[in-house]
C-alpha positions in Angstrom: -33.2 0.9 -10.7 -30.0 -0.1 -12.2 -28.8 -3.6 -12.9 -27.0 -5.3 -9.8 -23.4 -6.1 -11.1 -22.2 -9.6 -10.7 -19.4 -10.1 -7.7 -17.0 -10.8 -10.8 -17.8 -7.3 -12.3 -17.6 -5.5 -9.0 -13.9 -6.4 -8.8 -13.0 -6.5 -12.4 -10.0 -4.5 -13.3 -9.6 -5.3 -17.0 -8.3 -2.3 -18.9 -6.8 -0.6 -15.6 -3.4 0.4 -15.2 -1.6 0.0 -11.9 1.6 1.2 -10.3 2.9 -0.5 -7.2 5.6 1.4 -5.4 7.5 -1.3 -3.2 6.2 -4.2 -5.3 9.5 -5.9 -4.8 8.7 -6.6 -1.2 6.7 -9.5 0.3 3.3 -7.7 0.7 4.0 -5.1 -2.2 4.6 -8.3 -4.5 1.3 -9.9 -3.2 -0.3 -6.7 -4.2 0.9 -6.6 -7.6 -0.1 -10.2 -8.3 -3.7 -9.6 -6.9 -4.0 -6.5 -9.0 -2.9 -8.5 -12.0 -5.1 -11.4 -11.4 -8.0 -9.2 -11.3 -7.1 -7.7 -14.9 -4.9 -4.9 -14.4 -1.8 -4.2 -16.1 0.9 -3.8 -13.5 4.0 -1.7 -13.2 6.1 -3.2 -10.4 8.4 -0.3 -8.8 11.3 -0.8 -6.6 15.1 -0.8 -6.5 15.8 -4.2 -6.7 15.8 -5.5 -10.5 16.3 -9.2 -9.4 13.3 -9.2 -7.1 11.2 -6.8 -9.3 11.8 -9.2 -12.3 10.9 -12.0 -10.3 7.4 -10.7 -9.3 7.0 -10.0 -13.1 7.7 -13.5 -13.9 5.3 -15.0 -11.3 2.6 -12.6 -12.8 3.2 -13.4 -16.4 3.4 -17.3 -15.5 -0.2 -16.9 -14.2 -1.4 -15.2 -17.3 -1.2 -11.6 -16.2 0.6 -8.6 -17.6 3.5 -6.6 -15.9 7.0 -5.2 -16.0 9.6 -3.8 -13.7 10.3 -0.3 -13.3 13.3 0.9 -11.3 12.6 3.5 -8.8 13.8 4.7 -5.4 10.9 6.0 -3.1 13.4 8.4 -1.8 14.6 10.0 -5.1 12.0 12.4 -6.8 13.9 12.0 -9.9 13.9 8.3 -10.4 10.0 8.5 -9.4 9.6 11.2 -12.2 11.1 9.3 -14.7 8.9 6.0 -13.9 6.1 8.3 -13.9 7.0 10.1 -17.3 7.4 6.5 -18.6 3.8 5.4 -17.5 2.1 8.6 -18.6 3.4 7.7 -22.1 1.4 4.8 -22.1 -1.9 6.5 -20.9 -1.4 7.0 -17.3 -2.3 4.6 -14.4 -5.7 4.3 -12.7 -4.5 2.8 -9.5 -1.2 3.7 -7.3 -0.3 1.6 -4.4 2.1 3.0 -1.9 3.9 -0.1 -0.3 7.3 0.7 0.2 8.4 0.8 3.9 11.0 0.2 6.3 10.8 -0.5 10.1 13.0 0.1 13.2 13.0 -0.9 16.9 15.0 1.7 18.3 13.3 3.0 21.4 12.6 6.8 21.9 15.3 7.6 24.1 18.0 6.1 21.9 16.5 7.1 18.4 19.0 9.4 16.6 18.3 12.1 14.1 19.6 9.9 11.1 17.3 7.0 11.8 14.2 9.1 12.6 14.6 10.9 9.5 15.0 7.7 7.5 11.8 6.3 9.1 9.8 9.3 8.2 11.5 9.6 4.7 10.6 6.2 3.6 7.4 5.7 5.4 5.7 8.9 5.0 7.5 11.5 3.0 7.8 9.1 0.1 4.2 8.6 0.0 3.5 12.3 0.0 6.2 12.4 -3.0 4.9 9.7 -4.8 1.1 11.2 -4.8 2.3 14.3 -5.8 4.4 12.8 -8.8 1.7 10.2 -10.0 -1.7 12.3 -9.2 -1.6 14.5 -12.3 -1.9 11.5 -14.7 -4.5 10.1 -12.8 -6.9 13.0 -12.6 -10.1 13.3 -14.4 -10.2 9.8 -15.8 -13.4 8.4 -17.0 -13.9 5.9 -14.0 -11.8 8.0 -11.6 -8.8 6.5 -10.0 -7.7 5.2 -6.8 -4.6 5.7 -4.3 -3.9 3.1 -1.9 -1.6 3.9 1.2 -0.3 1.5 3.4 -0.7 2.2 7.1 -0.3 -0.1 10.1 -1.8 -1.2 13.2 1.0 0.9 15.1 -0.5 4.1 13.7 -2.3 4.2 17.0 -2.8 3.5 20.0 0.9 3.6 20.2 2.7 0.1 20.4 6.0 -0.7 22.0 9.4 -0.9 20.1 8.3 0.9 16.8 8.2 4.5 17.9 9.4 6.0 14.7 7.7 3.7 12.5 4.4 4.2 14.4 4.7 8.0 14.4 5.2 7.8 10.5 2.3 5.5 9.9 0.1 7.8 12.0 1.1 10.3 9.6 0.0 8.2 6.6 -3.7 8.1 8.0 -3.6 11.9 8.3 -2.0 12.2 4.8 -4.6 10.0 3.4 -7.5 12.0 4.7 -5.8 15.2 3.4 -5.2 13.9 -0.1 -8.8 12.5 -0.2 -10.0 16.0 0.2 -7.5 17.8 -2.1 -8.0 15.1 -4.9 -11.7 14.3 -4.8 -12.5 17.2 -7.4 -10.3 15.4 -9.8 -11.9 12.0 -9.5 -8.9 10.4 -7.2 -9.9 8.3 -4.3 -7.6 8.1 -1.7 -7.7 5.3 1.2 -5.5 3.4 3.3 -5.1 -0.2 4.4 -3.8 -0.6 8.1 -2.7 -4.2 8.4 -2.2 -6.0 11.6 0.7 -8.3 11.9 1.8 -10.0 9.0 5.3 -11.5 9.0 7.4 -9.8 6.4 11.1 -9.1 5.6 10.9 -5.5 7.2 9.5 -6.7 10.6 10.7 -10.4 11.0 13.7 -9.0 13.5 10.8 -7.5 15.8 8.7 -10.6 15.7 10.4 -12.7 18.5 8.3 -15.4 20.2 7.6 -13.3 23.2 6.3 -10.6 20.9 4.3 -12.9 18.9 2.6 -14.2 21.9 1.7 -10.7 23.1 0.5 -9.9 19.7 -1.7 -13.0 19.5 -3.0 -12.5 22.9 -4.2 -8.8 21.9 -5.7 -10.2 18.6 -9.5 -11.2 18.7 -8.8 -13.9 16.1 -5.7 -15.1 17.8 -3.3 -15.6 15.3 -1.2 -13.5 12.6 -2.3 -12.6 9.1 -1.5 -14.2 5.9 -0.7 -11.8 3.0 -3.6 -13.2 0.8 -5.8 -11.8 3.4 -5.3 -8.3 2.3 -6.6 -9.0 -1.3 -10.1 -8.4 -0.6 -9.4 -5.0 0.8 -6.9 -4.1 -1.9 -9.3 -5.0 -4.7 -12.2 -3.3 -3.4 -10.5 -0.1 -3.0 -8.9 -0.3 -6.4 -12.3 -1.2 -8.2 -14.2 1.8 -9.0 -17.4 0.1 -9.2 -17.1 -1.7 -5.8 -15.9 1.4 -3.9 -16.6 4.5 -6.2 -18.0 6.4 -3.2 -15.1 5.5 -0.7 -12.6 8.0 0.0 -10.5 9.1 3.1 -11.1 5.7 5.0 -8.5 3.7 6.7 -9.5 0.0 6.5 -8.1 -2.2 9.3 -7.2 -5.7 8.4 -6.0 -6.9 11.7 -7.8 -9.8 13.1 -9.6 -7.6 15.6 -6.3 -6.2 17.0 -7.6 -2.4 16.9 -10.7 -3.7 18.6 -9.0 -4.9 21.7 -8.7 -3.4 25.0 -7.8 -5.3 28.2 
């Protein structure tokens, strides 16, 4: 029987290299900080250099290693340049697809332009990033991990987030397809489906009335805090902790998905 690893060893990412796409956002920035705190060297990818360098500064102030790389999830060229940059340093072991944009236009009023934007940023960009970064993640000694960000709105359907919810449902399916495609190359692909965590992209949707409705439908009767996603993120990132987990969608939602009437 093999030795039982310590809890610290299970989640140790020392020597691993991670890229967080959308690392300039509230949740993405938290993901970058968590991976760095576990020992990974983190590349923070996003459009805002100001916010990206701020995340990097916080990581470095805590003793971690990070750098900002400008990239636009909707632009294959900039993602390719970022991937080539990271490949020169030995490639990455962990990819987190955390970029996202929300929208509250109802179905009957949703125009082509907004619909296409919601699908582009929330779904197509994840496909694109995985296609670009997967080659440098293949056949690594300890395997590699792709972590996509789904949502409680991926199903059953919620009100006011039609386009966003459809895109996130696509993330669940994309995650399973990629898990099947990339397993022979040692790349695990999973998703985290957060419940309701106040962030920049959903602040306009979280009116008092809607928050009350959400809390009434959440078993734990409250909204989530960003740090409560750390455990799922680090578990899926760490090869020793989740080496036999792929194609899973992990709900971190306070029991929202377990509630009916």
